[in-house]
The first five atom37 places (N, CA, C, CB, O) and aatype in JSON, in Angstrom:
{
  "aatype": [20, 20, 20, 20, 20, 20, 20, 20, 20, 20, 20, 20, 20, 20, 20, 20, 20, 20, 20, 20, 20, 20, 20, 20, 20, 20, 20, 20, 20, 20, 20, 20, 20, 20, 20, 20, 20, 20, 20, 20, 20, 20, 20, 20, 20, 20, 20, 20, 20, 20, 20, 20, 20, 20, 20, 20, 20, 20, 20, 20, 20, 20, 20, 20, 20, 20, 20, 20, 20, 20, 20, 20, 20, 20, 20, 20, 20, 20, 20, 20, 20, 20, 20, 20, 20, 20, 20, 20, 20, 20, 20, 20, 20, 20, 20, 20, 20, 20, 20, 20, 20, 20, 20, 20, 20, 20],
  "atom_mask": [
    [1, 1, 1, 1, 1],
    [1, 1, 1, 1, 1],
    [1, 1, 1, 1, 1],
    [1, 1, 1, 1, 1],
    [1, 1, 1, 1, 1],
    [1, 1, 1, 1, 1],
    [1, 1, 1, 1, 1],
    [1, 1, 1, 1, 1],
    [1, 1, 1, 1, 1],
    [1, 1, 1, 1, 1],
    [1, 1, 1, 1, 1],
    [1, 1, 1, 1, 1],
    [1, 1, 1, 1, 1],
    [1, 1, 1, 1, 1],
    [1, 1, 1, 1, 1],
    [1, 1, 1, 1, 1],
    [1, 1, 1, 1, 1],
    [1, 1, 1, 1, 1],
    [1, 1, 1, 1, 1],
    [1, 1, 1, 1, 1],
    [1, 1, 1, 1, 1],
    [1, 1, 1, 1, 1],
    [1, 1, 1, 1, 1],
    [1, 1, 1, 1, 1],
    [1, 1, 1, 1, 1],
    [1, 1, 1, 1, 1],
    [1, 1, 1, 1, 1],
    [1, 1, 1, 1, 1],
    [1, 1, 1, 1, 1],
    [1, 1, 1, 1, 1],
    [1, 1, 1, 1, 1],
    [1, 1, 1, 1, 1],
    [1, 1, 1, 1, 1],
    [1, 1, 1, 1, 1],
    [1, 1, 1, 1, 1],
    [1, 1, 1, 1, 1],
    [1, 1, 1, 1, 1],
    [1, 1, 1, 1, 1],
    [1, 1, 1, 1, 1],
    [1, 1, 1, 1, 1],
    [1, 1, 1, 1, 1],
    [1, 1, 1, 1, 1],
    [1, 1, 1, 1, 1],
    [1, 1, 1, 1, 1],
    [1, 1, 1, 1, 1],
    [1, 1, 1, 1, 1],
    [1, 1, 1, 1, 1],
    [1, 1, 1, 1, 1],
    [1, 1, 1, 1, 1],
    [1, 1, 1, 1, 1],
    [1, 1, 1, 1, 1],
    [1, 1, 1, 1, 1],
    [1, 1, 1, 1, 1],
    [1, 1, 1, 1, 1],
    [1, 1, 1, 1, 1],
    [1, 1, 1, 1, 1],
    [1, 1, 1, 1, 1],
    [1, 1, 1, 1, 1],
    [1, 1, 1, 1, 1],
    [1, 1, 1, 1, 1],
    [1, 1, 1, 1, 1],
    [1, 1, 1, 1, 1],
    [1, 1, 1, 1, 1],
    [1, 1, 1, 1, 1],
    [1, 1, 1, 1, 1],
    [1, 1, 1, 1, 1],
    [1, 1, 1, 1, 1],
    [1, 1, 1, 1, 1],
    [1, 1, 1, 1, 1],
    [1, 1, 1, 1, 1],
    [1, 1, 1, 1, 1],
    [1, 1, 1, 1, 1],
    [1, 1, 1, 1, 1],
    [1, 1, 1, 1, 1],
    [1, 1, 1, 1, 1],
    [1, 1, 1, 1, 1],
    [1, 1, 1, 1, 1],
    [1, 1, 1, 1, 1],
    [1, 1, 1, 1, 1],
    [1, 1, 1, 1, 1],
    [1, 1, 1, 1, 1],
    [1, 1, 1, 1, 1],
    [1, 1, 1, 1, 1],
    [1, 1, 1, 1, 1],
    [1, 1, 1, 1, 1],
    [1, 1, 1, 1, 1],
    [1, 1, 1, 1, 1],
    [1, 1, 1, 1, 1],
    [1, 1, 1, 1, 1],
    [1, 1, 1, 1, 1],
    [1, 1, 1, 1, 1],
    [1, 1, 1, 1, 1],
    [1, 1, 1, 1, 1],
    [1, 1, 1, 1, 1],
    [1, 1, 1, 1, 1],
    [1, 1, 1, 1, 1],
    [1, 1, 1, 1, 1],
    [1, 1, 1, 1, 1],
    [1, 1, 1, 1, 1],
    [1, 1, 1, 1, 1],
    [1, 1, 1, 1, 1],
    [1, 1, 1, 1, 1],
    [1, 1, 1, 1, 1],
    [1, 1, 1, 1, 1],
    [1, 1, 1, 1, 1],
    [1, 1, 1, 1, 1]
  ],
  "atom_positions": [
    [[-21.51, 5.7, 5.57], [-20.82, 6.61, 4.69], [-19.6, 5.93, 4.09], [-20.42, 7.88, 5.45], [-18.81, 5.32, 4.81]],
    [[-19.44, 6.03, 2.79], [-18.31, 5.43, 2.12], [-17.08, 6.33, 2.21], [-18.64, 5.14, 0.65], [-17.21, 7.55, 2.11]],
    [[-15.91, 5.75, 2.39], [-14.7, 6.57, 2.45], [-14.34, 7.12, 1.07], [-13.52, 5.75, 3.02], [-14.72, 6.55, 0.05]],
    [[-13.62, 8.24, 1.05], [-13.13, 8.81, -0.2], [-12.01, 7.97, -0.8], [-12.64, 10.25, 0.02], [-11.9, 7.87, -2.02]],
    [[-11.2, 7.38, 0.04], [-10.06, 6.57, -0.39], [-10.18, 5.18, 0.21], [-8.71, 7.24, 0.03], [-10.62, 5.0, 1.34]],
    [[-9.78, 4.2, -0.58], [-9.74, 2.83, -0.11], [-8.36, 2.28, -0.46], [-10.89, 1.95, -0.74], [-7.96, 2.29, -1.62]],
    [[-7.64, 1.82, 0.56], [-6.27, 1.35, 0.39], [-6.24, -0.16, 0.61], [-5.3, 2.08, 1.36], [-6.71, -0.66, 1.63]],
    [[-5.68, -0.85, -0.36], [-5.5, -2.3, -0.27], [-4.0, -2.59, -0.16], [-6.12, -3.03, -1.49], [-3.22, -2.19, -1.02]],
    [[-3.62, -3.29, 0.9], [-2.23, -3.68, 1.12], [-2.15, -5.19, 0.97], [-1.72, -3.21, 2.53], [-2.87, -5.93, 1.63]],
    [[-1.27, -5.64, 0.08], [-1.11, -7.08, -0.11], [-0.48, -7.69, 1.14], [-0.26, -7.39, -1.36], [0.58, -7.24, 1.59]],
    [[-1.13, -8.7, 1.69], [-0.58, -9.41, 2.85], [-0.37, -10.89, 2.54], [-1.53, -9.26, 4.07], [-0.24, -11.72, 3.44]],
    [[-0.34, -11.22, 1.25], [-0.19, -12.62, 0.82], [1.17, -13.17, 1.21], [-0.4, -12.74, -0.69], [2.19, -12.48, 1.14]],
    [[1.17, -14.42, 1.61], [2.39, -15.17, 1.9], [2.48, -16.33, 0.94], [2.42, -15.66, 3.37], [1.58, -17.17, 0.88]],
    [[3.56, -16.39, 0.18], [3.79, -17.53, -0.7], [4.81, -18.43, -0.04], [4.27, -17.07, -2.11], [5.62, -17.96, 0.76]],
    [[4.78, -19.72, -0.36], [5.82, -20.61, 0.18], [7.2, -20.1, -0.25], [5.6, -22.09, -0.3], [7.34, -19.61, -1.37]],
    [[8.22, -20.22, 0.61], [9.55, -19.69, 0.27], [10.08, -20.16, -1.08], [10.52, -20.08, 1.35], [10.75, -19.4, -1.78]],
    [[9.8, -21.43, -1.44], [10.31, -21.93, -2.72], [9.58, -21.32, -3.92], [10.2, -23.44, -2.77], [10.0, -21.51, -5.06]],
    [[8.48, -20.6, -3.67], [7.71, -19.97, -4.75], [8.19, -18.55, -5.04], [6.23, -19.95, -4.4], [7.73, -17.93, -6.0]],
    [[9.11, -18.04, -4.24], [9.63, -16.7, -4.49], [9.17, -15.69, -3.45], [9.23, -16.23, -5.86], [8.65, -16.04, -2.4]],
    [[9.37, -14.44, -3.79], [9.07, -13.34, -2.87], [7.57, -13.21, -2.63], [9.62, -12.04, -3.42], [6.75, -13.62, -3.45]],
    [[7.22, -12.6, -1.49], [5.83, -12.28, -1.2], [5.78, -11.05, -0.31], [5.09, -13.47, -0.54], [6.71, -10.77, 0.44]],
    [[4.68, -10.33, -0.4], [4.52, -9.12, 0.41], [4.44, -9.46, 1.9], [3.27, -8.36, -0.02], [4.96, -8.72, 2.74]],
    [[3.78, -10.57, 2.21], [3.68, -10.97, 3.61], [5.05, -11.2, 4.22], [2.84, -12.22, 3.73], [5.31, -10.76, 5.35]],
    [[5.92, -11.89, 3.5], [7.27, -12.16, 3.99], [8.1, -10.88, 4.07], [7.97, -13.18, 3.09], [9.07, -10.81, 4.83]],
    [[7.73, -9.86, 3.29], [8.47, -8.6, 3.28], [7.97, -7.62, 4.35], [8.36, -7.95, 1.91], [8.45, -6.49, 4.42]],
    [[7.01, -8.03, 5.19], [6.58, -7.19, 6.3], [5.33, -6.36, 6.06], [7.66, -6.29, 6.66], [5.17, -5.3, 6.66]],
    [[4.45, -6.82, 5.18], [3.27, -6.03, 4.85], [2.3, -5.85, 6.01], [2.56, -6.66, 3.7], [1.57, -4.85, 6.05]],
    [[2.26, -6.78, 6.94], [1.35, -6.62, 8.1], [1.72, -5.37, 8.91], [1.4, -7.87, 9.0], [0.83, -4.67, 9.4]],
    [[2.99, -5.11, 9.06], [3.42, -3.91, 9.78], [2.96, -2.65, 9.05], [4.96, -3.9, 9.96], [2.52, -1.69, 9.67]],
    [[3.07, -2.66, 7.73], [2.63, -1.51, 6.93], [1.13, -1.32, 7.08], [3.01, -1.7, 5.44], [0.66, -0.2, 7.26]],
    [[0.37, -2.39, 7.01], [-1.08, -2.34, 7.19], [-1.43, -1.73, 8.54], [-1.7, -3.75, 7.06], [-2.28, -0.85, 8.63]],
    [[-0.78, -2.2, 9.6], [-1.06, -1.7, 10.94], [-0.65, -0.23, 11.1], [-0.33, -2.55, 11.97], [-1.38, 0.54, 11.73]],
    [[0.49, 0.16, 10.54], [0.91, 1.56, 10.61], [-0.08, 2.47, 9.88], [2.32, 1.73, 10.02], [-0.41, 3.55, 10.36]],
    [[-0.54, 2.03, 8.71], [-1.54, 2.82, 7.97], [-2.79, 3.0, 8.82], [-1.9, 2.14, 6.63], [-3.31, 4.11, 8.93]],
    [[-3.28, 1.92, 9.41], [-4.48, 2.0, 10.23], [-4.28, 2.94, 11.41], [-4.87, 0.6, 10.73], [-5.16, 3.74, 11.72]],
    [[-3.13, 2.86, 12.06], [-2.86, 3.72, 13.22], [-2.77, 5.19, 12.81], [-1.56, 3.29, 13.91], [-3.33, 6.05, 13.48]],
    [[-2.06, 5.47, 11.72], [-1.91, 6.87, 11.32], [-3.23, 7.47, 10.85], [-0.86, 7.0, 10.21], [-3.5, 8.64, 11.07]],
    [[-4.04, 6.66, 10.2], [-5.36, 7.14, 9.77], [-6.19, 7.49, 11.0], [-6.09, 6.07, 8.91], [-6.88, 8.51, 11.01]],
    [[-6.14, 6.66, 12.03], [-6.88, 6.97, 13.26], [-6.29, 8.19, 13.96], [-6.87, 5.75, 14.21], [-7.03, 9.07, 14.39]],
    [[-4.96, 8.25, 14.08], [-4.3, 9.36, 14.77], [-4.59, 10.71, 14.11], [-2.8, 9.13, 14.82], [-4.68, 11.73, 14.79]],
    [[-4.74, 10.71, 12.79], [-4.99, 11.95, 12.06], [-6.47, 12.22, 11.83], [-4.27, 11.91, 10.73], [-6.83, 13.19, 11.16]],
    [[-7.35, 11.37, 12.39], [-8.78, 11.58, 12.28], [-9.33, 11.39, 10.87], [-9.11, 12.95, 12.75], [-10.28, 12.06, 10.47]],
    [[-8.73, 10.48, 10.13], [-9.13, 10.25, 8.74], [-10.04, 9.03, 8.56], [-7.9, 10.1, 7.88], [-10.22, 8.55, 7.44]],
    [[-10.6, 8.52, 9.65], [-11.39, 7.28, 9.55], [-12.55, 7.37, 8.57], [-11.92, 6.93, 10.91], [-12.9, 6.38, 7.94]],
    [[-13.15, 8.54, 8.44], [-14.27, 8.67, 7.49], [-13.78, 8.96, 6.07], [-15.21, 9.78, 7.94], [-14.54, 8.83, 5.11]],
    [[-12.52, 9.34, 5.93], [-11.96, 9.66, 4.62], [-11.27, 8.46, 3.97], [-10.97, 10.81, 4.74], [-11.31, 8.32, 2.75]],
    [[-10.66, 7.59, 4.77], [-9.86, 6.49, 4.22], [-10.1, 5.19, 4.97], [-8.38, 6.84, 4.26], [-10.25, 5.18, 6.19]],
    [[-10.14, 4.12, 4.23], [-10.28, 2.77, 4.8], [-9.14, 1.92, 4.27], [-11.68, 2.14, 4.44], [-8.78, 1.99, 3.09]],
    [[-8.57, 1.09, 5.15], [-7.45, 0.22, 4.79], [-7.87, -1.23, 4.97], [-6.19, 0.54, 5.65], [-8.47, -1.6, 5.98]],
    [[-7.55, -2.04, 3.97], [-7.82, -3.47, 4.04], [-6.61, -4.26, 3.55], [-9.06, -3.83, 3.21], [-5.89, -3.83, 2.65]],
    [[-6.39, -5.41, 4.16], [-5.42, -6.35, 3.63], [-6.07, -7.12, 2.49], [-4.9, -7.31, 4.74], [-7.28, -7.32, 2.49]],
    [[-5.28, -7.54, 1.54], [-5.81, -8.31, 0.41], [-4.79, -9.36, 0.0], [-6.15, -7.38, -0.78], [-3.65, -9.36, 0.48]],
    [[-5.2, -10.25, -0.87], [-4.26, -11.23, -1.4], [-3.51, -10.62, -2.57], [-5.0, -12.52, -1.83], [-3.64, -9.43, -2.85]],
    [[-2.74, -11.41, -3.24], [-1.77, -10.95, -4.23], [-2.34, -9.99, -5.26], [-1.19, -12.14, -4.93], [-3.35, -10.25, -5.91]],
    [[-1.64, -8.86, -5.4], [-1.95, -7.91, -6.46], [-0.77, -7.79, -7.42], [-2.32, -6.53, -5.87], [-0.8, -7.0, -8.36]],
    [[0.31, -8.62, -7.16], [1.49, -8.67, -8.01], [2.11, -7.3, -8.17], [1.15, -9.24, -9.37], [1.46, -6.34, -7.77]],
    [[3.24, -7.14, -8.68], [4.31, -8.11, -8.89], [5.03, -8.39, -7.57], [5.31, -7.59, -9.96], [5.59, -7.49, -6.94]],
    [[5.0, -9.64, -7.17], [5.49, -10.04, -5.84], [6.94, -9.63, -5.59], [5.36, -11.54, -5.68], [7.3, -9.28, -4.47]],
    [[7.77, -9.68, -6.61], [9.19, -9.37, -6.43], [9.44, -7.89, -6.14], [9.97, -9.79, -7.67], [10.56, -7.5, -5.79]],
    [[8.41, -7.06, -6.28], [8.55, -5.64, -5.99], [7.79, -5.22, -4.73], [8.08, -4.82, -7.17], [7.62, -4.02, -4.48]],
    [[7.33, -6.19, -3.95], [6.54, -5.89, -2.77], [7.36, -5.25, -1.68], [5.9, -7.13, -2.24], [8.59, -5.32, -1.67]],
    [[6.7, -4.64, -0.8], [5.29, -4.68, -0.44], [4.5, -3.77, -1.4], [5.07, -4.24, 1.05], [4.88, -2.62, -1.66]],
    [[3.39, -4.32, -1.92], [2.56, -3.61, -2.88], [1.27, -3.15, -2.23], [2.26, -4.51, -4.09], [0.73, -3.8, -1.33]],
    [[0.77, -2.0, -2.71], [-0.52, -1.5, -2.25], [-1.13, -0.64, -3.34], [-0.37, -0.7, -0.93], [-0.43, -0.07, -4.18]],
    [[-2.46, -0.55, -3.32], [-3.19, 0.26, -4.29], [-4.13, 1.19, -3.54], [-3.98, -0.63, -5.29], [-4.79, 0.8, -2.58]],
    [[-4.18, 2.45, -3.99], [-5.08, 3.44, -3.42], [-6.14, 3.77, -4.46], [-4.31, 4.72, -2.97], [-5.83, 4.22, -5.56]],
    [[-7.39, 3.52, -4.09], [-8.53, 3.85, -4.95], [-9.26, 5.04, -4.37], [-9.49, 2.63, -5.11], [-9.23, 5.22, -3.15]],
    [[-9.94, 5.87, -5.19], [-10.4, 5.56, -6.53], [-9.39, 5.86, -7.63], [-11.64, 6.31, -6.8], [-9.65, 5.55, -8.8]],
    [[-8.24, 6.45, -7.29], [-7.28, 6.81, -8.33], [-6.63, 5.6, -8.99], [-6.21, 7.69, -7.74], [-6.23, 5.66, -10.15]],
    [[-6.53, 4.49, -8.26], [-5.85, 3.32, -8.78], [-4.33, 3.48, -8.77], [-6.31, 3.04, -10.19], [-3.64, 2.92, -9.61]],
    [[-3.82, 4.25, -7.81], [-2.37, 4.44, -7.7], [-1.77, 3.18, -7.09], [-2.02, 5.7, -6.85], [-2.14, 2.77, -5.99]],
    [[-0.85, 2.57, -7.82], [-0.22, 1.3, -7.44], [1.17, 1.59, -6.91], [-0.18, 0.31, -8.65], [2.07, 2.0, -7.66]],
    [[1.35, 1.38, -5.6], [2.65, 1.58, -4.98], [3.38, 0.26, -4.84], [2.49, 2.26, -3.61], [2.78, -0.77, -4.53]],
    [[4.7, 0.29, -5.06], [5.54, -0.89, -4.86], [6.72, -0.53, -3.97], [6.03, -1.46, -6.22], [7.05, 0.64, -3.77]],
    [[7.34, -1.57, -3.46], [8.52, -1.43, -2.59], [8.25, -0.51, -1.39], [9.69, -0.89, -3.4], [9.13, 0.23, -0.96]],
    [[7.03, -0.57, -0.88], [6.65, 0.25, 0.27], [7.29, -0.33, 1.53], [5.09, 0.33, 0.41], [7.26, -1.54, 1.75]],
    [[7.86, 0.54, 2.34], [8.44, 0.14, 3.62], [7.66, 0.82, 4.74], [9.96, 0.5, 3.69], [6.91, 1.77, 4.5]],
    [[7.83, 0.35, 5.97], [7.16, 1.02, 7.09], [7.5, 2.51, 7.17], [7.53, 0.35, 8.4], [6.66, 3.31, 7.56]],
    [[8.72, 2.87, 6.79], [9.12, 4.28, 6.84], [8.4, 5.14, 5.81], [10.62, 4.39, 6.63], [8.4, 6.37, 5.94]],
    [[7.8, 4.53, 4.79], [7.07, 5.27, 3.76], [5.64, 5.62, 4.16], [7.05, 4.47, 2.48], [5.02, 6.48, 3.54]],
    [[5.12, 4.97, 5.18], [3.71, 5.11, 5.53], [3.33, 6.55, 5.85], [3.38, 4.21, 6.71], [2.31, 7.04, 5.35]],
    [[4.1, 7.23, 6.66], [3.79, 8.62, 7.01], [3.72, 9.52, 5.8], [4.82, 9.16, 7.97], [2.83, 10.37, 5.7]],
    [[4.65, 9.33, 4.87], [4.66, 10.14, 3.65], [3.43, 9.85, 2.79], [5.94, 9.89, 2.84], [2.83, 10.77, 2.22]],
    [[3.05, 8.59, 2.69], [1.86, 8.23, 1.91], [0.61, 8.85, 2.54], [1.71, 6.69, 1.83], [-0.24, 9.39, 1.83]],
    [[0.49, 8.77, 3.85], [-0.67, 9.34, 4.53], [-0.7, 10.86, 4.34], [-0.66, 8.98, 6.03], [-1.72, 11.42, 3.95]],
    [[0.41, 11.53, 4.63], [0.45, 12.99, 4.55], [0.31, 13.51, 3.12], [1.74, 13.52, 5.16], [-0.48, 14.41, 2.86]],
    [[1.06, 12.93, 2.22], [1.07, 13.44, 0.84], [-0.13, 12.97, 0.03], [2.34, 13.01, 0.14], [-0.81, 13.78, -0.61]],
    [[-0.41, 11.68, 0.05], [-1.48, 11.16, -0.81], [-2.86, 11.31, -0.18], [-1.22, 9.71, -1.12], [-3.77, 11.88, -0.78]],
    [[-3.01, 10.8, 1.04], [-4.35, 10.8, 1.63], [-4.79, 12.2, 2.08], [-4.38, 9.86, 2.81], [-5.96, 12.55, 1.92]],
    [[-3.88, 12.99, 2.64], [-4.25, 14.31, 3.14], [-4.14, 15.37, 2.04], [-3.36, 14.69, 4.33], [-5.09, 16.12, 1.8]],
    [[-2.98, 15.44, 1.36], [-2.74, 16.52, 0.39], [-3.19, 16.17, -1.03], [-1.27, 16.86, 0.38], [-3.26, 17.06, -1.88]],
    [[-3.48, 14.89, -1.3], [-3.95, 14.52, -2.63], [-2.86, 14.39, -3.68], [-4.94, 15.5, -3.09], [-3.15, 14.41, -4.87]],
    [[-1.6, 14.27, -3.23], [-0.47, 14.14, -4.16], [0.16, 12.76, -4.0], [0.59, 15.25, -3.91], [0.82, 12.5, -2.99]],
    [[-0.02, 11.87, -4.98], [0.61, 10.56, -4.88], [2.13, 10.68, -4.72], [0.29, 9.72, -6.12], [2.75, 11.63, -5.21]],
    [[2.72, 9.73, -4.03], [4.16, 9.69, -3.79], [4.81, 9.07, -5.02], [4.51, 8.88, -2.47], [4.88, 7.84, -5.15]],
    [[5.29, 9.91, -5.91], [5.79, 9.48, -7.22], [6.88, 8.42, -7.15], [6.31, 10.67, -7.97], [6.88, 7.48, -7.95]],
    [[7.8, 8.54, -6.22], [8.93, 7.62, -6.17], [8.52, 6.18, -5.85], [9.92, 8.09, -5.14], [9.3, 5.25, -6.08]],
    [[7.31, 5.99, -5.33], [6.83, 4.65, -4.99], [5.85, 4.07, -6.0], [6.19, 4.69, -3.65], [5.43, 2.92, -5.85]],
    [[5.49, 4.82, -7.01], [4.51, 4.35, -7.98], [5.14, 3.29, -8.89], [3.95, 5.52, -8.83], [6.26, 3.45, -9.37]],
    [[4.4, 2.22, -9.1], [4.85, 1.11, -9.93], [5.25, 1.57, -11.32], [3.77, 0.05, -10.03], [4.53, 2.33, -11.97]],
    [[6.4, 1.11, -11.77], [6.89, 1.36, -13.12], [6.95, 0.03, -13.86], [8.29, 2.07, -13.1], [7.73, -0.85, -13.51]],
    [[6.12, -0.12, -14.88], [6.11, -1.37, -15.65], [7.44, -1.53, -16.38], [4.93, -1.39, -16.67], [8.01, -0.55, -16.86]],
    [[7.94, -2.76, -16.45], [9.19, -2.98, -17.18], [9.01, -2.63, -18.67], [9.65, -4.46, -17.02], [7.93, -2.79, -19.25]],
    [[10.08, -2.16, -19.25], [10.05, -1.82, -20.67], [9.83, -3.08, -21.51], [11.35, -1.1, -21.09], [10.4, -4.13, -21.19]],
    [[9.02, -2.99, -22.57], [8.83, -4.15, -23.44], [10.16, -4.58, -24.07], [7.78, -3.84, -24.53], [11.03, -3.75, -24.35]],
    [[10.28, -5.86, -24.28], [11.53, -6.37, -24.85], [11.42, -6.59, -26.33], [11.94, -7.65, -24.18], [12.39, -7.02, -26.96]]
  ]
}
């Protein structure tokens, strides 16, 4: 059975001289917290979480995407995980304050 939601969390690590990366910003902890909360809330058949490589923009990490909606979250912290699970995965309401905002064209 395919899950209703598929969450990709960037776990890429770039060399320090290459700039910021989600891995260096603690994305593994976010990945693990998501997996634990999904199990604790009995959502294993509804949502699947996977680590992935760079989904950019690295300077705004930790980044993650929730499909099928394609909601792109940036600057996610471990403290945001519960809200994402409760609001987005359970209630179907994306967490607006974490949604990626593209820079204004120059």
